[in-house]
C-alpha positions in Angstrom: 82.7 -12.4 -122.1 82.4 -16.2 -124.7 78.6 -16.9 -124.5 76.8 -14.5 -127.0 80.3 -14.8 -129.7 79.5 -18.4 -129.1 75.5 -18.4 -129.3 75.9 -16.3 -132.2 78.0 -18.2 -134.1 76.7 -21.2 -134.3 73.5 -19.8 -135.1 74.8 -18.9 -137.9 76.7 -21.7 -138.8 73.3 -24.0 -138.7 71.7 -21.4 -141.1 74.6 -21.1 -143.4 75.3 -25.2 -143.2 71.1 -25.7 -144.1 71.1 -22.9 -147.3 74.2 -23.9 -148.5 75.3 -27.5 -148.4 74.0 -28.4 -151.8 75.8 -25.0 -153.4 79.0 -24.5 -154.9 80.0 -23.0 -151.4 80.0 -27.0 -150.0 83.1 -28.5 -150.4 82.9 -32.5 -151.9 86.3 -33.6 -151.6 88.7 -35.1 -153.2 89.3 -38.7 -152.5 93.2 -38.3 -151.2 93.6 -35.2 -148.3 89.9 -35.0 -147.9 87.8 -38.1 -147.4 84.2 -36.7 -146.4 81.4 -39.0 -148.0 79.4 -36.0 -148.6 79.3 -32.5 -149.5 80.0 -30.6 -146.6 79.0 -26.2 -146.3 82.8 -24.3 -145.8 80.3 -21.4 -144.3 82.8 -21.6 -140.5 84.4 -18.8 -141.8 81.5 -16.6 -143.0 79.4 -17.5 -138.7 83.1 -16.8 -137.5 83.2 -13.3 -139.1 79.3 -12.8 -138.5 79.8 -12.9 -135.3 83.1 -11.0 -134.2 80.7 -8.2 -136.7 78.0 -8.2 -134.2 79.8 -8.2 -131.3 82.4 -4.8 -132.6 78.9 -3.4 -133.5 77.8 -4.0 -130.2 80.9 -3.2 -128.7 82.3 -5.4 -127.0 85.3 -6.9 -129.2 88.1 -5.2 -130.0 91.5 -6.6 -132.2 94.3 -4.9 -130.5 96.1 -4.4 -133.8 99.4 -5.9 -135.1 100.4 -2.3 -134.1 99.0 -2.0 -130.2 100.3 1.1 -130.0 99.7 3.1 -132.1 95.2 3.1 -131.0 92.7 5.3 -131.7 89.7 4.9 -135.4 92.8 4.3 -137.7 94.4 1.4 -136.2 90.5 -0.3 -135.6 90.3 0.8 -139.4 93.7 -1.0 -140.4 92.5 -4.5 -138.4 88.9 -4.6 -139.7 90.4 -3.8 -143.2 92.8 -6.7 -142.7 90.6 -9.1 -141.4 88.1 -8.4 -144.3 90.5 -9.0 -147.3 92.2 -11.8 -145.4 89.2 -13.4 -145.8 87.9 -12.3 -149.2 90.7 -13.7 -150.4 90.0 -17.5 -148.4 86.5 -16.7 -149.6 87.4 -16.6 -153.1 89.7 -19.6 -152.7 86.3 -21.6 -151.3 84.1 -20.6 -154.5 86.6 -20.6 -157.3 86.7 -24.0 -158.8 90.2 -25.4 -158.0 90.9 -22.8 -155.9 93.4 -19.6 -156.7 96.5 -19.4 -158.0 99.1 -19.7 -155.7 100.2 -15.9 -156.6 96.9 -15.2 -157.1 96.5 -16.2 -153.3 99.2 -14.4 -152.5 98.5 -11.1 -153.8 95.5 -11.1 -151.5 97.2 -12.3 -148.2 100.3 -9.2 -149.0 96.8 -6.8 -149.9 95.1 -8.0 -146.3 99.5 -7.1 -145.1 98.8 -4.0 -146.7 96.2 -3.2 -144.5 97.5 -3.3 -141.5 100.9 -1.1 -142.8 98.0 2.0 -142.5 98.7 3.6 -138.9 102.4 3.8 -139.7 101.7 5.9 -142.6 99.2 8.3 -140.7 101.3 8.2 -137.6 104.1 10.0 -139.2 106.8 7.3 -139.4 110.4 8.7 -138.4 111.4 8.5 -141.5 110.5 6.9 -145.3 113.2 3.6 -145.1 111.1 3.3 -141.5 108.2 3.2 -142.4 108.8 1.3 -145.6 110.5 -1.4 -143.3 107.0 -1.9 -141.5 105.3 -2.0 -144.9 107.8 -5.0 -145.8 107.0 -6.5 -141.9 103.3 -5.9 -142.2 102.9 -8.7 -145.7 105.9 -10.7 -144.7 104.0 -11.1 -141.2 100.1 -11.4 -142.6 101.8 -13.8 -145.5 103.2 -16.4 -143.4 100.4 -16.1 -140.4 97.7 -16.5 -142.8 99.1 -19.5 -145.1 100.5 -21.0 -141.9 97.2 -21.6 -140.5 95.3 -22.7 -143.6 98.0 -25.2 -144.1 96.5 -26.0 -140.2 92.5 -26.7 -141.3 93.6 -30.2 -142.1 91.9 -32.1 -139.9 88.0 -31.6 -138.0 88.4 -29.7 -135.2 92.0 -28.1 -135.7 92.3 -25.1 -136.8 89.3 -23.4 -134.9 90.0 -25.6 -131.7 94.0 -23.7 -131.9 92.6 -20.2 -133.1 89.8 -20.6 -129.7 92.6 -21.8 -127.4 95.1 -18.9 -128.3 91.9 -16.4 -128.2 91.3 -17.7 -124.3 94.6 -17.6 -123.4 94.8 -14.0 -124.3 91.5 -13.3 -122.8 90.0 -11.8 -126.0 86.1 -12.4 -126.6 86.9 -13.0 -130.4 87.3 -16.9 -128.9 83.6 -17.3 -128.3 82.6 -17.2 -132.5 85.1 -20.3 -132.6 83.6 -22.0 -129.5 80.2 -21.8 -131.4 81.2 -23.3 -135.0 83.2 -25.8 -133.1 80.8 -28.6 -132.5 79.1 -28.2 -135.8 82.7 -29.1 -137.6 83.9 -32.2 -134.5 81.1 -33.5 -132.7 77.9 -32.9 -135.2 78.2 -35.0 -137.9 75.9 -35.9 -140.6 76.1 -38.9 -142.6 79.5 -39.6 -141.9 80.8 -36.1 -142.1 81.3 -32.8 -140.2 77.9 -29.9 -140.5 80.2 -27.7 -141.8 83.5 -26.7 -142.7 86.3 -23.9 -141.8 87.3 -23.2 -145.1 89.2 -21.0 -146.7 87.9 -18.2 -145.8 87.7 -19.2 -142.3 91.3 -20.2 -141.6 92.2 -17.2 -143.1 89.9 -15.5 -141.2 90.9 -16.6 -137.7 95.0 -17.1 -138.7 94.8 -12.6 -139.4 92.8 -12.9 -136.2 95.2 -14.3 -134.4 97.9 -12.2 -136.0 95.9 -8.8 -135.3 96.1 -10.2 -131.0 99.9 -10.5 -129.7 99.3 -12.2 -127.1 98.2 -15.1 -129.1 100.8 -14.8 -130.8 102.2 -18.8 -129.1 99.2 -20.4 -131.0 101.2 -20.1 -134.0 103.8 -22.0 -132.8 102.5 -25.9 -133.1 100.4 -24.8 -136.8 104.6 -24.1 -137.6 106.5 -26.4 -136.7 104.8 -29.1 -138.5 104.2 -26.3 -141.5 108.3 -26.2 -141.4 108.1 -30.2 -141.3 106.1 -30.9 -144.0 108.1 -28.3 -146.2 111.3 -30.6 -145.5 110.0 -33.6 -146.3 108.1 -32.8 -149.6 111.5 -30.9 -150.2 112.7 -34.4 -150.3 110.2 -36.2 -152.3 110.4 -33.4 -155.1 107.0 -31.7 -154.0 106.8 -28.3 -154.1 105.6 -27.1 -150.6 102.9 -25.7 -150.8 100.8 -28.9 -152.1 98.7 -30.6 -149.7 99.0 -34.1 -148.4 98.0 -36.3 -145.0 101.1 -36.3 -143.5 100.3 -33.0 -141.1 100.9 -34.4 -137.7 96.9 -34.5 -137.2 97.2 -36.6 -139.8 99.5 -39.1 -137.8 97.1 -39.1 -135.1 94.4 -40.3 -137.1 96.4 -43.0 -138.4 96.9 -43.6 -134.7 93.6 -44.2 -134.6 92.4 -41.6 -132.9 88.7 -39.7 -133.1 89.1 -36.2 -133.9 87.8 -35.7 -130.9 91.0 -37.0 -129.6 93.2 -35.8 -132.3 91.7 -32.0 -131.0 92.9 -32.7 -126.9 96.4 -33.8 -128.5 97.4 -30.8 -130.6 95.8 -28.4 -127.5 98.1 -30.4 -125.1 101.3 -30.4 -127.7 100.2 -27.0 -127.9 99.7 -25.5 -124.3 103.2 -25.1 -122.8 103.8 -22.2 -125.5 100.3 -20.6 -124.3 100.6 -21.2 -120.8 104.8 -20.5 -119.9 105.9 -17.2 -121.4 109.4 -16.8 -123.0 111.8 -19.6 -123.9 110.5 -22.1 -122.1 107.0 -22.3 -122.9 107.9 -22.6 -126.5 110.5 -25.3 -125.9 108.6 -27.1 -124.2 105.8 -26.9 -127.3 108.5 -28.2 -129.8 109.5 -30.7 -127.8 106.2 -32.7 -127.5 105.8 -31.9 -131.0 108.8 -33.9 -131.9 107.6 -36.6 -129.0 104.1 -36.5 -130.6 105.5 -36.9 -134.3 107.8 -39.8 -133.5 105.2 -42.0 -131.2 102.9 -42.2 -134.1 102.5 -44.0 -137.2 103.8 -42.6 -140.3 100.4 -41.6 -142.1 102.0 -42.4 -145.8 105.2 -41.3 -145.4 106.7 -43.7 -146.8 105.4 -44.1 -149.4 105.3 -42.2 -153.4 105.7 -38.9 -153.1 
């Protein structure tokens, strides 16, 4: 059921946003990539995590895990440990002025991946080489998933909205918390800006939750396509791939005059084939819609200086 998680997350978002609006846990924007007119509390991740913990304590939420066949308490412990480490990495990035150094942030993401690998070792791996290979896979998967979802959190409602859609497609009750947070980020604006941001803590938590839900993995396709396109674009301009800008698909849609809600609607339409149709057909249809959306929208400053 989605309603309990939505109510819990909505209440937590409202309370935390009011509590932390004037503290360091609020994003003041930079006038370049983040254009909100006032500081916005980056408390969405905490609200969502609180909702998930409450649901899990009540026995109505569990994550299948990166290794769903492992089962047992070890798999559950690994899943929640990875989720906590992902959230903590994003939280440190939110609270540190200027954010974490890329190497430090990557180390935190890798630590979350290591937590995912615990069931491999406890389950009696066939060989040390297989266990090391599985551990490396966990670390790479965590780093990719967290960075992909973090960079997709570039417009109001984008990361939370698509994350909710992916979890709904996977029939996960974890989607309720994202639905409860979404109005504060997308609709309930105050003095020209959102009431709350997801924050890096939130984008990391949502990215890890999707990674822990294998049926939701198709949701990663659109953010991955968007990031790969920007990596190529930035490299052509002599920029580092992780240097943020306003050239994402969501920014192009905004430049076309769409409202935040309309931008999210288009993103969901583009991602829908991957979520609704299993296999290569859905993935290819999503990639085609992405290419059409990019080609049909303004360049949002892409022809300007790097």
